[in-house]
C-alpha positions as CSV (number, residue, x, y, z in Angstrom):
1,M,222.0,189.2,-136.6
2,K,219.0,187.8,-134.7
3,A,216.5,185.7,-136.8
4,V,213.6,183.4,-136.3
5,V,214.8,179.9,-137.4
6,L,212.8,176.7,-137.8
7,K,214.5,173.4,-137.5
8,A,213.1,169.9,-137.9
9,K,214.2,166.3,-138.2
10,W,214.3,164.6,-141.6
11,D,212.4,161.4,-140.9
12,P,210.3,160.3,-144.0
13,R,207.0,158.5,-143.3
14,N,207.1,154.7,-144.3
15,S,204.9,155.5,-147.3
16,F,207.1,158.3,-148.6
17,V,209.3,157.7,-151.7
18,I,211.9,160.4,-152.3
19,G,211.2,162.1,-155.6
20,P,213.5,163.5,-158.4
21,K,213.3,167.0,-157.0
22,D,213.9,166.0,-153.3
23,I,217.3,166.3,-151.7
24,E,217.9,163.7,-149.1
25,G,218.1,165.3,-145.7
26,K,217.7,168.8,-147.0
27,L,214.7,169.5,-149.2
28,T,211.3,168.0,-150.0
29,W,208.3,169.1,-152.0
30,L,206.1,167.2,-149.6
31,G,206.9,168.6,-146.1
32,S,204.2,166.8,-144.2
33,K,205.5,163.5,-145.4
34,V,209.0,164.1,-144.2
35,W,209.8,166.7,-141.6
36,R,209.3,165.7,-137.9
37,Y,209.5,167.5,-134.5
38,P,209.6,171.2,-135.6
39,E,211.2,173.7,-133.3
40,V,211.2,177.5,-133.7
41,K,213.8,179.7,-131.9
42,V,215.4,183.1,-132.2
43,E,219.0,182.6,-133.1
44,E,222.0,184.5,-134.2
45,V,222.7,184.0,-138.0
46,P,225.2,185.6,-140.3
47,E,224.1,188.8,-142.2
48,P,223.6,188.1,-146.0
49,K,226.1,189.3,-148.5
50,I,225.6,190.2,-152.2
51,E,227.2,187.5,-154.3
52,K,225.6,188.1,-157.8
53,P,225.2,191.4,-159.6
54,T,221.4,191.2,-159.7
55,E,220.9,190.7,-156.0
56,V,219.8,193.2,-153.4
57,I,220.0,193.4,-149.6
58,I,216.7,194.6,-148.0
59,E,216.5,196.0,-144.5
60,V,213.3,194.5,-143.2
61,K,210.7,196.9,-141.7
62,A,207.7,194.7,-141.3
63,T,207.0,190.9,-141.7
64,G,203.7,189.1,-141.1
65,I,203.2,185.6,-139.7
66,C,201.6,183.5,-142.4
67,G,199.5,180.4,-141.9
68,S,202.2,178.5,-143.7
69,D,204.7,179.6,-140.9
70,V,202.2,178.3,-138.4
71,H,201.7,175.0,-140.2
72,M,205.3,174.4,-140.7
73,A,205.8,174.8,-136.9
74,Q,202.7,172.7,-136.0
75,A,202.9,168.9,-135.8
76,D,200.3,166.2,-136.0
77,E,199.9,163.3,-133.5
78,D,202.9,161.6,-135.0
79,G,205.2,164.7,-134.8
80,Y,205.1,165.5,-138.6
81,I,204.5,169.1,-139.7
82,L,201.1,170.1,-141.1
83,Y,202.5,172.1,-144.0
84,P,202.3,169.9,-147.2
85,G,204.5,171.8,-149.6
86,L,208.1,172.7,-150.5
87,T,210.3,172.9,-147.4
88,G,214.0,172.8,-146.6
89,F,215.2,173.1,-142.9
90,P,216.8,174.7,-141.0
91,V,215.6,178.0,-142.4
92,V,214.9,181.6,-141.3
93,L,211.1,182.0,-141.6
94,G,209.2,184.9,-143.0
95,H,208.0,185.8,-146.4
96,E,205.2,188.4,-146.0
97,F,207.5,191.4,-145.7
98,S,208.5,194.9,-146.7
99,G,211.6,197.0,-146.1
100,V,214.1,199.3,-147.8
101,I,216.9,198.6,-150.2
102,A,220.1,198.6,-148.1
103,E,222.5,197.5,-150.9
104,A,222.0,196.8,-154.7
105,G,224.2,194.9,-157.1
106,P,225.1,196.8,-160.4
107,E,222.5,194.9,-162.4
108,A,219.6,195.1,-159.9
109,I,216.9,196.6,-162.1
110,N,213.8,198.1,-160.7
111,K,210.7,197.1,-162.7
112,R,208.9,200.3,-161.9
113,N,211.2,202.7,-163.7
114,N,213.7,200.3,-165.5
115,G,216.6,201.9,-163.5
116,K,218.6,200.6,-160.6
117,F,216.9,200.2,-157.3
118,E,217.8,203.2,-155.2
119,I,219.3,202.8,-151.7
120,G,216.4,203.5,-149.2
121,E,213.7,202.7,-151.7
122,P,210.7,201.0,-150.1
123,V,210.0,197.5,-151.5
124,T,208.4,194.1,-151.1
125,A,209.1,190.9,-152.9
126,E,207.6,187.6,-154.2
127,E,208.4,184.6,-152.1
128,M,208.3,182.2,-155.0
129,F,211.8,182.2,-156.7
130,W,210.8,180.9,-160.1
131,C,213.7,180.1,-162.5
132,G,212.3,181.5,-165.7
133,H,213.7,178.9,-168.0
134,C,212.0,175.6,-167.2
135,R,209.0,174.4,-169.3
136,H,206.3,175.7,-166.8
137,C,208.1,179.2,-166.5
138,A,208.4,179.4,-170.3
139,D,204.8,178.5,-170.7
140,G,203.8,181.4,-168.4
141,Y,203.2,179.5,-165.2
142,P,205.9,180.7,-162.8
143,N,203.9,179.6,-159.7
144,H,204.5,176.0,-160.9
145,C,208.2,176.3,-161.7
146,E,210.0,173.0,-161.8
147,N,213.1,174.5,-160.1
148,L,211.2,176.5,-157.5
149,N,212.7,177.8,-154.3
150,E,210.8,179.8,-151.7
151,L,211.7,182.5,-149.3
152,G,211.1,181.5,-145.7
153,F,210.5,177.8,-146.8
154,N,213.8,176.6,-148.0
155,V,215.7,180.0,-148.5
156,N,216.3,182.2,-145.5
157,G,213.5,184.6,-145.1
158,A,212.5,188.0,-143.6
159,F,212.2,187.4,-139.8
160,A,215.6,189.0,-139.6
161,K,217.1,192.5,-139.9
162,Y,218.3,191.8,-143.5
163,V,217.2,189.5,-146.3
164,K,218.9,188.9,-149.7
165,I,216.8,188.5,-152.9
166,D,217.4,188.6,-156.6
167,A,216.0,191.9,-158.0
168,K,213.7,190.1,-160.4
169,Y,211.4,189.2,-157.4
170,V,211.4,192.7,-155.9
171,W,208.7,195.3,-156.4
172,S,208.8,199.0,-155.5
173,L,206.3,200.4,-153.0
174,K,206.7,204.0,-154.2
175,E,203.0,204.1,-155.4
176,I,201.9,203.4,-151.8
177,E,204.5,205.8,-150.4
178,E,203.0,208.6,-152.6
179,K,199.6,208.1,-150.9
180,Y,200.6,207.5,-147.3
181,G,204.2,208.8,-147.0
182,R,207.2,207.2,-145.4
183,N,205.7,205.8,-142.2
184,E,204.4,202.7,-140.5
185,K,201.3,202.4,-142.7
186,L,203.5,202.2,-145.9
187,F,205.5,199.2,-144.5
188,L,202.5,197.4,-142.9
189,L,200.7,197.6,-146.2
190,G,203.8,196.5,-148.0
191,S,204.0,193.4,-145.8
192,L,200.5,192.5,-146.9
193,V,201.1,192.6,-150.7
194,E,202.2,189.0,-150.8
195,P,199.1,187.5,-149.1
196,S,196.9,189.8,-151.0
197,S,198.5,188.7,-154.2
198,V,197.8,185.1,-153.4
199,A,194.1,186.0,-153.1
200,Y,194.2,188.1,-156.3
201,N,195.8,185.1,-158.2
202,A,193.1,182.8,-156.8
203,V,190.0,184.8,-157.6
204,I,191.1,186.8,-160.6
205,E,193.8,184.8,-162.4
206,R,192.8,181.2,-161.7
207,G,189.2,181.7,-160.9
208,G,188.8,183.8,-164.0
209,G,187.6,186.8,-162.2
210,I,184.0,188.1,-162.0
211,R,181.7,190.5,-163.9
212,P,180.4,193.5,-162.1
213,G,177.1,192.4,-160.6
214,D,178.2,188.8,-159.8
215,F,177.7,187.0,-156.5
216,V,180.6,185.6,-154.7
217,V,181.1,183.4,-151.5
218,I,184.4,183.3,-149.6
219,M,184.7,180.4,-147.2
220,G,187.3,181.2,-144.5
221,G,188.2,184.6,-143.1
222,G,191.9,184.3,-142.7
223,P,194.1,186.8,-144.4
224,I,193.7,185.2,-147.9
225,G,189.9,185.0,-147.6
226,L,189.7,188.6,-146.2
227,A,191.9,189.9,-149.0
228,A,189.6,188.2,-151.5
229,V,186.6,190.0,-149.9
230,A,188.3,193.3,-150.6
231,I,189.4,192.5,-154.1
232,L,186.1,191.0,-155.2
233,K,184.1,193.9,-153.8
234,R,186.4,196.3,-155.8
235,A,186.0,194.1,-158.9
236,G,182.2,194.6,-158.8
237,G,180.8,191.8,-156.7
238,A,177.2,192.8,-156.1
239,K,176.9,190.5,-153.1
240,V,180.0,189.4,-151.4
241,I,179.3,186.7,-148.8
242,L,181.9,185.7,-146.2
243,S,181.4,182.4,-144.3
244,E,183.6,182.3,-141.1
245,P,183.1,181.0,-137.6
246,S,185.0,183.8,-135.8
247,E,183.0,186.9,-135.0
248,T,186.2,189.0,-135.0
249,R,187.0,187.9,-138.6
250,R,183.4,188.4,-139.8
251,K,183.4,192.0,-138.6
252,I,186.7,192.7,-140.3
253,G,185.3,191.1,-143.5
254,E,182.4,193.6,-143.3
255,E,184.9,196.5,-142.9
256,L,186.6,195.3,-146.1
257,G,183.4,195.0,-148.1
258,A,181.5,191.9,-147.3
259,D,177.7,192.5,-147.8
260,Y,176.7,189.5,-145.7
261,T,178.5,187.1,-143.3
262,I,177.6,183.6,-142.2
263,D,178.6,181.8,-139.0
264,P,178.6,178.2,-140.4
265,T,178.7,176.8,-136.8
266,K,175.3,178.4,-136.0
267,E,173.7,179.0,-139.3
268,D,172.9,176.7,-142.3
269,F,175.4,177.6,-145.0
270,T,173.3,176.5,-147.9
271,E,170.1,178.2,-146.6
272,K,171.9,181.6,-146.0
273,V,173.8,181.6,-149.3
274,L,170.5,180.9,-151.2
275,E,168.7,183.5,-149.2
276,Y,171.2,186.2,-149.8
277,T,171.4,185.4,-153.5
278,N,167.7,185.0,-154.1
279,G,168.1,181.4,-154.8
280,W,170.7,181.8,-157.5
281,G,173.8,180.8,-155.6
282,A,177.2,182.3,-156.3
283,N,179.2,182.7,-159.5
284,L,182.5,182.1,-157.7
285,Y,183.2,180.2,-154.4
286,L,186.7,180.5,-152.8
287,E,187.7,177.6,-150.5
288,A,190.1,179.4,-148.0
289,T,189.4,177.4,-144.9
290,G,192.0,174.7,-145.1
291,V,189.5,172.1,-144.1
292,P,187.8,171.3,-147.5
293,H,186.6,168.0,-146.2
294,V,184.6,169.8,-143.6
295,I,182.9,172.4,-145.8
296,W,182.6,170.4,-149.0
297,P,179.3,168.6,-148.4
298,K,177.4,172.0,-147.7
299,L,179.2,173.6,-150.7
300,E,178.0,170.9,-153.1
301,E,174.5,171.1,-151.5
302,T,174.5,174.8,-152.3
303,I,175.6,174.5,-155.9
304,W,173.1,171.6,-156.4
305,N,170.1,173.5,-155.0
306,A,170.9,176.9,-156.6
307,R,168.9,178.1,-159.6
308,G,172.1,179.3,-161.2
309,I,174.7,177.3,-163.2
310,N,178.4,177.9,-164.2
311,A,179.8,178.2,-160.7
312,T,183.5,178.2,-160.2
313,V,185.1,176.8,-157.0
314,V,188.7,177.9,-156.5
315,I,190.7,176.0,-153.9
316,V,193.5,178.2,-152.5
317,A,194.0,176.9,-148.9
318,R,196.7,174.2,-148.6
319,A,195.5,170.9,-147.1
320,D,196.8,167.3,-147.5
321,V,193.4,165.7,-147.2
322,K,191.0,163.9,-149.7
323,V,187.6,165.3,-150.4
324,P,184.6,163.3,-151.7
325,I,183.3,164.9,-154.8
326,T,179.9,164.1,-156.4
327,P,180.6,164.4,-160.2
328,E,176.8,164.6,-160.9
329,V,176.6,168.0,-159.2
330,F,179.3,169.5,-161.3
331,Q,178.0,167.9,-164.5
332,V,174.4,168.9,-164.1
333,K,175.3,172.3,-162.8
334,R,178.0,173.0,-165.3
335,A,180.3,173.8,-162.5
336,K,184.1,173.5,-162.2
337,I,186.9,173.3,-159.6
338,V,190.2,174.9,-160.1
339,G,193.3,175.0,-157.9
340,A,195.3,178.1,-157.1
341,Q,198.9,178.2,-155.9
342,G,201.2,181.3,-155.5
343,H,201.1,184.8,-156.6
344,S,203.7,185.3,-159.3
345,G,203.3,186.4,-162.9
346,H,200.3,187.9,-164.7
347,G,200.9,191.4,-163.4
348,T,199.6,190.3,-160.0
349,F,202.0,192.1,-157.6
350,P,202.0,195.5,-159.4
351,R,198.1,195.4,-159.6
352,V,197.7,194.6,-155.9
353,I,200.2,197.5,-155.1
354,N,198.1,199.8,-157.2
355,L,194.9,198.6,-155.4
356,M,196.6,199.5,-152.1
357,A,197.8,202.8,-153.4
358,S,194.1,203.6,-154.5
359,G,192.9,203.0,-151.0
360,M,192.4,199.2,-150.4
361,D,193.4,199.2,-146.8
362,M,194.5,195.7,-145.8
363,T,196.0,196.9,-142.5
364,K,192.5,196.3,-141.0
365,I,193.5,192.6,-140.7
366,I,196.5,193.2,-138.5
367,S,195.6,192.2,-135.0
368,K,198.9,192.8,-133.2
369,K,202.3,194.2,-133.8
370,V,205.2,192.4,-132.0
371,R,208.9,192.2,-131.4
372,L,211.1,189.7,-133.2
373,E,211.6,187.8,-130.0
374,E,207.9,187.3,-129.7
375,I,207.4,185.6,-133.0
376,P,207.9,182.0,-131.9
377,E,205.3,182.5,-129.1
378,Y,202.8,184.0,-131.6
379,I,203.4,181.3,-134.2
380,K,202.4,178.8,-131.6
381,R,199.4,180.9,-130.4
382,L,198.1,181.2,-133.9
383,Q,197.6,177.5,-134.0
384,T,194.5,177.8,-131.8
385,D,193.8,181.5,-131.2
386,K,191.2,182.5,-133.9
387,S,190.8,186.0,-132.3
388,L,194.1,186.9,-134.0
389,V,194.1,187.4,-137.8
390,K,197.5,188.8,-138.8
391,V,200.4,189.2,-136.3
392,T,203.2,191.3,-137.7
393,W,206.8,192.0,-136.6
394,L,207.3,195.8,-137.0
395,N,210.9,196.8,-137.0
396,M,210.7,200.6,-136.8
């Protein structure tokens, strides 16, 4: 079968020291320190086969290009990939996907009804393959599994006709199907459950959520930031503010529930946030830009000059950069910073599916539907073209 494959050279930077979880030449938890000269091509690969009784084979119907896919394929001036996380190449890319069950092992249990997955059942899946038995998993933190594997990062992913996954990571989309029927809309929404779950984990689980009537600011109008707009508006955000340079993305943010938008390249971020919140500032700020070193000075200025206290800053975008922090701002203003990674556990996936089944229409962020053969081209285009938000391979 045809698949989109990323290859790169194992060539650690001089400062890199291989860690206990790295595998020389195959796997690292610090991709941007190791992998060099990435190349993405459409190639023939073998179809996956069930090997364990708990596995399923999914026929893929839709897969979105993630910013992580873009950054794994994007190199810095020295040829090293930009993505800083867990990676093992070569690998079939793609982890934001939906499809139908093509084959199910005898112990492949559906968490929706506690029975076996049905052949033809619409599904999506987590991309973080947590083990369930390490200390972090046992403590309830599967997003920080010590034995983590990731679909489309070091395990062959969903830019292919078929993908194999253990059933414990798979979620039924029947709730969405009951609202929209068996059609393109179902599978496009299903492919957006994963990125929307990353946003949900960030602002609800890690950020602690909000109370109805709170003010929130989302910095960055990519798919994660836009999903956060939709989620926080539905959670009761009285004023949801999106800061994003792209006019296209600001307009989509408004469609998804943003009450105000800011163009930080033309407007003063601090002035506008304080104006829109009557001087109080926000209860929650989401850093979803990927350039925290750029936005941080204005973020601190906003927290410092706001009348309110107790703000939470959630960092969700991945960036291997250092940010200068002024501790006094966070002490005096009783503010805090938390990091958010992943989407697993805490009922996140089923809640996001329920939100979509209730009408949260994240397909508004899809800019273009493409063929599999076009994916490498669009992975490259997305490095610079901010008029595109989400590009999705539709296999229907």
